[in-house]
N, C-alpha and C positions, 0 to 999 in steps of 0.2 A: 471628551471620552465618547467613543462610538459604541453604543450598546445594541446588540442585535435583538430583533423581535422574532421569535419562532412562530411561524404560521400555525393556526389551529385547523387541522384537517379532519374531516369526518364529523358526524352528528354529535358524538360524545364530547369531543374536545371543544366544539363550537357552542353546544347548548347543554348537553347532559352533565358535564362536570360541574358547571355552575349551579345547575338545578340540585344536584346532590349536595353541594356545599350549602345551599340555602336550607334545604329540608333537614339534612342531618345536623347542620350547624345550629339551627333554631331548636330542634328537638334536644340536642345535647346541652345547649345553653339553659333551657327550661329544666331539664332533668337533673342537671348538675348544679343548679342554683343553690340548693342547701349546702352542698360541699363548698362552693365558693364562699358562701356566707360564713361557714365555720372557719375556713382558712383566713378570711378577712379578720374575724374576731381574734384568732390566734396570733396573727401578725401584730395587731394593735396592742394586745396584752404583752407581747414579747419585747418589742423595742419601739421607741418613738419614731414617727415618720409616717408617710402615706402607705396605704394598702397596696396601691398599684405602682409599678415601676414603668415609666413611659420613656421610650427612646426613639431616636430616628433610625429607621432602617431603609434599605434600598430594595425596591420591588421591581416589577416587570418593566423593562425598558429603561432602567436607571431612575425611575420615579421614586422619590422618597415618601414615606408615610410614617404616621405615629403608631408605634408598636407597643402592645400591652403585655405585661407579665405581673404576676403577684410578686411583691417585693420580697426578695430572699436575702438581701444584704443590708448592712447598716446604711442609714441615710447618708448620702454624699459619698458612697463607696467609689464612684468613678474618679474622685479627686486623689485617691490613694493608689491608683493603678500603676503610676510611674515608679513608685517605690517598690513595687512587687514584680516589675518587669523581668528581673533576673530569675524569677521562680517559674516562669511560664513553662508548661509541660507539653505544649502542642506546637507542632511545626507550622511554618507559614505565618500569615498575618493575624491568625486567631490567638486570643489570649485566654488561657484556661489553667487553673490550678486545682488539683484534686481536693486539697484541704485549704481553700482560700480563707484567710483569717477574717475577711470582711463578711462572710456568710453568717447569718444569725442561727440560733438553735432551731427555730421554726423553719427558717429558710433551708437548712440542710435537709430536713424532712420533705419539704416541698419540692426541692430539686431531685432528691432520690426517687420520689414517686411521680415526678413530672407534673404535679398539681400546679406548679407555678406557671405552666403554659396555658392553663384553661382560659384566661382572658383573651387569648388570641382567637377564640371563637367569635369575638366581636369584630376582629379584623377580617375574619372570613365572611361574616354577614355583611360587612361594609364593602366587600369585593376587593380588598387590598391583598388578601391572602386566599389560599385554597386549603382544603383539608390535607391534600397531598401535594408536595412540591419541594424544591430546594429550600433550606432554611434561609431566612432573610438576613443578609449581612449588614454590619454598620458601615457608614461611608468610609471610615478610616481603613477598614479592611479592603474595600473595593478599590481604593486608591493604590493599593499594593498588588492588585491582581495582574497576572500576565494576560496578554490579549485573549488567549484561548479560554481563560477562566471566566471572562465576561459573559460567555454564553449561558452560564447558569442564571443570569438575570434576564434571559430571553422569554421566560414564562413566569406566571404568577407564583410567588413563593408559597410554602406550605407549613403546616404545623408538624407533619410527619413526612418522612421520606425514606429512601433506601439506606441512607446513613444512619437514621434513627433506629432502624431494625437490624443494623449490621455491627453494632458495637459502639456507636456514637464516639465519645471522646477517646476511646481506646484506639481508634483509627488515626492514621496520619493525615495531614491536610491534603496531600496529593491523592490519596485513596478516597477521601471525602469528595473531592472535586470529580474524580473519575466516576463515582457512583451517581453524582448529579447529572453528568453528561449521559450516562447510561439511561437514567430515568427520562431525560428529555427525548432521547432517541426512541424509547420504547413506550411512551405514554399511551395508556389505553384504560378502558374500564376494568378489565381483568387485573392489570397491574395495580391500579389504585385500590381495588378491593382487597388484593393480596397484602399490600402494604398496611392498609387499615386493620386487617385481621391480625397481622403479625406485630402491630404496634402494641396491642394489649399485653401479650406475654413479655414483650421487650420492656415495657414500662414496669411490670411487676418484678421482673428480674433485677432491674436497676443497673444492669451492666453498662458501664461507660458513662453513667449519669453523674455529672458534677459541674 
């Protein structure tokens, strides 16, 4: 599988974007640590299992990495996915169900508020992700990509993106891919700041979050 690498032109893409990731990522990790702790306690009290859910995701250039989320499903939820495949509500290779029976009570709140995404700040600090960029897919999804869709792996994946502020799961897979290509073509400091600013109201609205 040939995965393209998009060149980083200009000072911002070469140095500034990573600097912002480090500064904002570190500040957010420290500032949000009490919320992370509270979420961890709630998860442990709600259902048995680990606090963190770790999975393999595909990053820039097709390189895989360990991806972190707060656990929002029952332990071993991935083993039940085949039984629920006929309920998939998203087009393309992505699997999503609005009322997934595997999601826990606390997990439903975490997903609605996007608090389950907070541990990805550690992925940002490690350099595997950026604050802004296409969402990192799982290898099974990438294996079903059309050749043109592989371009979304040409830059570092992110916590938030144009898809995140445009309706998320409410959008079809092709529209999601189109927005990622648009971001790759338009990458800049101004666009990243705009996406970060619009992510806050998008999270509070909960639109398309499941």
